C-alpha positions in Angstrom: 49.2 -60.7 -67.6 50.9 -62.8 -65.1 53.7 -61.4 -63.2 55.7 -63.7 -61.1 57.9 -62.2 -58.7 61.7 -63.4 -59.1 64.1 -63.3 -56.3 65.4 -59.8 -57.3 62.0 -58.5 -56.0 63.1 -59.0 -52.3 61.1 -62.3 -52.2 63.0 -64.9 -50.0 62.2 -68.2 -51.7 62.7 -71.7 -49.6 63.5 -73.2 -52.8 62.9 -72.4 -56.4 59.9 -74.3 -57.2 58.0 -73.0 -53.7 55.5 -70.5 -54.1 55.4 -68.9 -50.4 54.9 -65.1 -49.5 53.6 -62.5 -52.0 55.1 -64.8 -55.2 52.2 -64.1 -57.7 50.5 -61.0 -58.7 48.0 -60.7 -61.3 48.3 -57.2 -62.8 44.3 -56.9 -63.1 43.3 -59.8 -60.9 43.8 -61.3 -57.5 46.6 -61.4 -55.6 48.4 -64.8 -54.2 49.9 -64.5 -50.6 49.9 -66.3 -47.4 48.1 -64.6 -45.0 48.0 -65.1 -41.1 45.0 -66.9 -40.1 44.2 -64.1 -37.1 43.9 -61.7 -40.3 40.9 -63.6 -42.0 37.3 -63.4 -41.2 35.2 -66.5 -41.9 32.0 -66.6 -43.9 29.3 -66.1 -41.4 26.5 -67.9 -43.8 28.6 -70.4 -45.6 26.1 -73.0 -46.9 29.1 -75.5 -47.1 28.4 -78.1 -44.0 31.1 -80.5 -42.8 30.7 -83.6 -40.5 33.5 -84.2 -37.9 34.4 -87.1 -39.7 34.8 -85.4 -43.0 36.4 -82.5 -41.0 39.2 -85.0 -39.7 39.6 -86.5 -43.1 40.3 -83.0 -44.5 42.8 -82.5 -41.8 44.6 -85.4 -42.5 44.7 -84.4 -46.4 46.3 -81.1 -45.6 48.7 -82.8 -43.0 49.8 -85.6 -45.7 49.8 -83.1 -48.7 50.5 -79.5 -48.0 51.3 -78.6 -51.3 47.5 -79.3 -52.7 46.4 -76.5 -50.4 49.0 -74.4 -51.9 47.7 -75.2 -55.0 43.9 -74.6 -53.9 44.3 -71.2 -52.4 41.1 -69.5 -50.3 39.3 -67.0 -52.0 39.3 -63.5 -50.0 37.5 -60.4 -50.6 39.2 -57.4 -49.4 36.5 -55.2 -48.2 36.6 -52.1 -45.9 40.2 -53.2 -44.8 39.0 -56.9 -44.1 40.0 -60.0 -45.3 36.8 -62.2 -45.6 37.0 -65.5 -47.1 34.3 -66.9 -49.1 35.9 -69.8 -50.5 38.0 -72.5 -48.8 36.4 -71.8 -45.0 36.7 -75.3 -44.3 40.4 -75.2 -45.3 40.5 -72.5 -42.6 39.0 -74.3 -39.9 40.8 -77.2 -40.8 44.4 -75.0 -40.8 43.2 -73.6 -37.5 42.7 -77.3 -35.9 46.4 -78.2 -37.4 47.8 -75.3 -35.9 48.8 -73.5 -38.8 49.8 -70.0 -38.8 49.4 -68.8 -42.3 47.5 -70.3 -45.3 47.3 -69.5 -48.6 45.0 -67.2 -50.3 43.8 -65.2 -53.7 42.9 -61.7 -52.3 40.5 -59.3 -54.6 39.2 -56.1 -53.9 35.5 -55.3 -53.7 34.1 -58.4 -55.1 30.3 -58.1 -55.4 28.1 -59.9 -53.3 26.3 -61.5 -56.5 29.7 -62.7 -57.8 30.6 -63.8 -54.1 27.3 -65.9 -54.2 27.8 -67.4 -57.4 31.6 -68.5 -57.0 30.6 -70.1 -53.3 28.3 -72.4 -55.2 30.6 -73.1 -57.8 33.3 -73.9 -55.5 31.2 -76.3 -53.5 29.2 -77.9 -56.5 30.7 -80.7 -58.6 29.7 -80.7 -62.2 31.3 -83.8 -63.3 30.7 -87.6 -62.6 33.2 -90.2 -62.0 34.0 -93.1 -64.0 33.5 -95.6 -61.8 35.3 -98.2 -63.9 38.6 -96.3 -63.6 37.8 -95.6 -60.0 37.3 -99.6 -59.3 40.4 -100.7 -61.6 43.1 -97.9 -60.6 42.5 -96.9 -57.2 42.5 -99.1 -53.9 39.0 -99.0 -52.0 41.0 -97.3 -48.7 42.1 -94.4 -50.9 38.8 -93.8 -51.9 37.2 -94.0 -48.6 40.0 -91.5 -47.6 39.0 -89.3 -50.0 35.7 -88.6 -49.0 33.7 -91.5 -51.1 31.0 -93.3 -48.9 30.3 -96.9 -49.4 27.1 -96.3 -50.9 28.8 -94.2 -53.7 30.9 -97.0 -54.5 28.1 -99.7 -54.4 30.2 -102.1 -52.1 29.5 -103.6 -48.4 32.5 -102.7 -46.3 32.4 -106.1 -44.6 33.4 -107.2 -48.0 36.8 -105.2 -48.1 37.0 -105.5 -44.0 35.7 -108.6 -43.0 34.5 -109.2 -39.6 36.8 -111.2 -37.0 34.2 -113.8 -36.6 33.9 -114.0 -40.8 37.6 -114.6 -40.7 37.1 -117.5 -38.0 34.7 -119.4 -40.5 35.4 -122.8 -41.7 34.9 -124.0 -45.2 34.2 -127.4 -46.4 35.5 -128.9 -49.5 32.1 -130.1 -51.5 34.0 -133.2 -53.1 35.9 -134.4 -50.1 34.4 -133.0 -46.9 37.9 -131.4 -45.6 37.5 -128.5 -43.4 39.8 -125.6 -43.9 
């Protein structure tokens, strides 16, 4: 059963639509709360790697749309008094770079190693595929590149979208009259 705390529960809301501190508690499951970064322990053997370029994109994404992070909290195991992040480690690293003080977390107590390992893979593995017709027709190339797609995934040459300066200076000749433009 889901319990959403109201303002009568001594929780101060920034506005009625904003989840902030300890707003939600699942009676039998994880609790949602904003946790100071200094209280979190990152996963030592995180199988997910991130390049500097991808980290920069993640930071930009979190800066531009902080509510998306709020809607996708980190998964945390409370074990022996410690708060161990097992899903969302890269978002935590980005939050540190962005000098955030606290991050959204779903906290569970004493999650088994087996379940943590399964969730780590599920959190980082994409099961679906993209409909490239929809991506090509409804999204701008720059939006897709900013979201993390590579030109190879999108099957196009970057120079087709952002021509080199010398390509822009090339003159073309009309085949009928020979006029150069």
